[in-house]
N, C-alpha and C positions, 0 to 999 in steps of 0.2 A: 502495500500499499505506499501511496505516495502522498506526504503534506502538501501544504500551500508553499508558495515561494513567497520569501518575505517583502511585502511592499517596499518600494524605495521611496524615501521623501520627496514629497509634490509641492510645488508653490502653488498650486491652486487647492481651494478648499473643497473637497467632493460634496455633491449632491447629498442630502438627505438621505435619500432610495440608496445613493451609493455607498452610504456609511451602513445603512441597515443590511445591505446586501453583502456586505464584507462579510460579515458574521456567519452569514450563511453558507458563503461560499468557503470559508475556512472549515466549517465542520463537516463540510461536503467532502471538501477536498482530504480530510483525514479519514473519514471512514471511506470513501470511494465505496459503497455502498447504493443497491439501487434503491431509490426513492418508493416506498408502495404507493400504489396509484400513480406513479409519474409514468412519462412515455418510455422511461427505461424500464418500469417492470412491467411493461405490456410485452417486450420480450424478452424475459428473465432469462431465457435459455440461448441467447446469442453473447459471444465472447463481448466484453467490453471494450471498447477503443477510450483513449485517453487524446483530451482536446483542452485548449486554453480559453479560458474565461476573460473578457477584458472589458472594464468598466472604465469610467472616465476618474482621473485621479488614483486609480490603483494598478498596481503591477499585475500583469498576467497571473489567474491561477488557474493549475491544471487540475481538473476532474473526470470523473470516470463516466461514461455516459454509453448506452445503447448505441451502436452503430445505427446510421441511416434515420436516425432521428431530427426532426425539424429543430432547426436553432432555438426558436421560440420555447419548444417544449424542453429544451435542454435547460434554458434559463429558468424558467420556471420551477422544474423540477430541483435547482439548485438554489431555490429562496430568492431569486432575482423577479420582479414583477415587470410586466412589459405593457404598455398601453400602446394606443392606435397611435399616438405620435412619434413612438420611439422608432428608431431604424437600426433593425437588427442586419448584420452583415457577418457573412463565412469567408474568410482569407484561406485561401489553399496555397501553399508555395508564393504567399505573397500578394498574390492577386484574387481580386473578389470574383465569386462564382455567384449564379442565378439559376431560377427557375429549380427544377429538379435537383440538380446538382449542391443544393442550399443543404441538403440533407448530409449530417455531418459523417465524418471519415477520420481515421486516426489522424492526428497531427493537426487538426484543422484548429485556427482562431475565430472563436466566436464575439465579435464586435457590438457591444450594445452603445448606441448611441443616444443620451437624452435629449430629447428635441422640447422646448419649450416655446410657446408663442405666446408675446405679451400685447396687449392693446395699448398703445399709447396714444393720448389726445391731448393735443396742445394749440395756440392759438397765433396766429401769425397776424402781422402787420400788415395791411395793404397801402401803400405809399398812394398820398393824395394828389401828387403832379402839380402841373401849373398850367394853365389856359391863357395865351396872352391875346389881346382884343386890341387892336389898332383903331386908334382915333385921332379926329381932327378936332379935338373939343379941348385937348392939351397940348403944351408948347413940345414940338419935335423932340422926342429923344427922352421926355419927362414920363414918368413910371408911376403909376396910383395902384395900389391894392385896394379892390372893392371888395373881394372877400376872402377869407386867410383859409375857407376851408376847412376839411377835417380829415384825418386817418382811418382807414376801414380795419374790418377784422376779418379772418377767414379762421373758421375751425378745420382742422387737420386730422385726419384720423388714421394711423399707421398701424401695422403689424410687426413687430421685431421677433425676429427667431433666433434662439440662441440653440447650441448645440454644446452638450456638455458645459453649457455655463458661458459658453463663447457666442458673441454675435457673429451670425453668418449671413441675414438678411434683413432689410428693412423698406417694405413697402406701404405706399400710401394706397388706404381703400376708399377715403372719402374726403372732400374738400367741399366745405359750404360757407358762404358767405354768410355773416351774422349780422355785420355793420357796414352798409356802403359807403364806399369813400367820396368825398365832393373835392374837386379840384379848387386849388387857390387860384382866382382869377385876377389877373393884372391888366390893367389899361395903359397902353402905350400911346404916346404923342407921334403924330407923325404929320408930315406936310399935306395940303389937301391933295389928293388925287395922285400921292407919293405910292410907289410898290417897290418895297426892297430889292435891288438885282435887277430891275427893267428902267430905272429911272434915265440913265445914261446913253439909252440908245438912242438909234436916229429914228425917232418915231414921224418925223415928217418927211423923211424919205419913203418912209413905206406907205404913208397916208397917199403921198404925189403919186407914187407907184400904182397903188390899189384903188384910186378913186378921185386922182388928179387934185387930191387934196379938198375935195368938196366933202361936207359934213351931210349932206341931203343927196349924194347920189344913189341912184338905184338901179341895179342890175335886174331885168327882167326874169333873171334864173332864180331870184330869191335872194340876194345878197345887197346888204345896205350900208352907208356911211360911209365914213372915211376908210376904216379897214375892211368894208365887206363882209360884215358879220351876217351869216344866217339866224332866223329869229331863236332857234334851238340852241347854239353855241351863244347868242348874246344872253340869253336867259340862264346859261349855266354858270355864267360867272356875275350874276347878280342883277341884272340889266331887265327892265320891263318895260311893256310898249316895244315899239319899233327903234331901232337905233338913230335914225334919222328924227327921233322927236327927242333926241337926249343933245346935250350940248356937246361941242368939238371936246372938249376936257373931259367930260364924261366917257365919251368915246375912247378916247386915248387911254384914261385908267382902266377901263373893261378890258381895252387890248393888252395893256401890261399884265392885269391879270392873267389874262388868256396867256400870255408868253411865259408867266411865272409857272402856268399848270404843263404845257406844254412845249415850249419853245417856240424857234421859228415854224416848225410843221404845219401850223395852220394856213402859213401864207407863201404855199411852195414854190413859187415866182418870185414874189417880190420879198422875202424874208431874209434873203442874201443883204437888202440893204440896210438892216438893223446894224 
């Protein structure tokens, strides 16, 4: 009969289940007898084989068991409880085996990984951000905060998985906004009809090319004004009515907004003059 090997010191604190199982393993290893009612006892006439049981934080313990028993049965027979979350592996020659080959043989190592899933709930801050609104009612370059806004909150539910007490996976299973954020709103002064990035271009040359510089020009194909807007494009940059009903300054302003969005592409022939 073979006694258990002496566990080497471990830097990890074994789980309560591992500590409880250690005593059972020691007794089983000393006796090396078949446990009545166990998987081994069901084949009492078979010659026992010796396998190693490995639990977290414990040195391997050699025990005797009936050959071709399932590893879970071997663990249960030697006082080690196994639940549905645990991972039971059989190592043969250093490699894992699967399927029917997991039935134990002489020299196998039965390794139990204690799997624990922890539900974690935390609150995350949602940044409020800033929205800038350009206006001609302030001096150019002047900024005025009209709403400080507020940050929001989000509840995050996650599952943390531990193997033998060590974290191996963290997955988020739910995100829910519990308080909506509100952006900080800032008025920014600009010159009338000014559009950043478009003011220094040659809008007079473009108007001369498109309409001969006539703010009332109408093309029978449905194009209007200095820059020959169609009604859909005019409305897309905030215009109302027909472009020819607006002042030349407003038409230029809307053209600048269009340039800011799409560059020279709305004027495929004359845009090169900007």
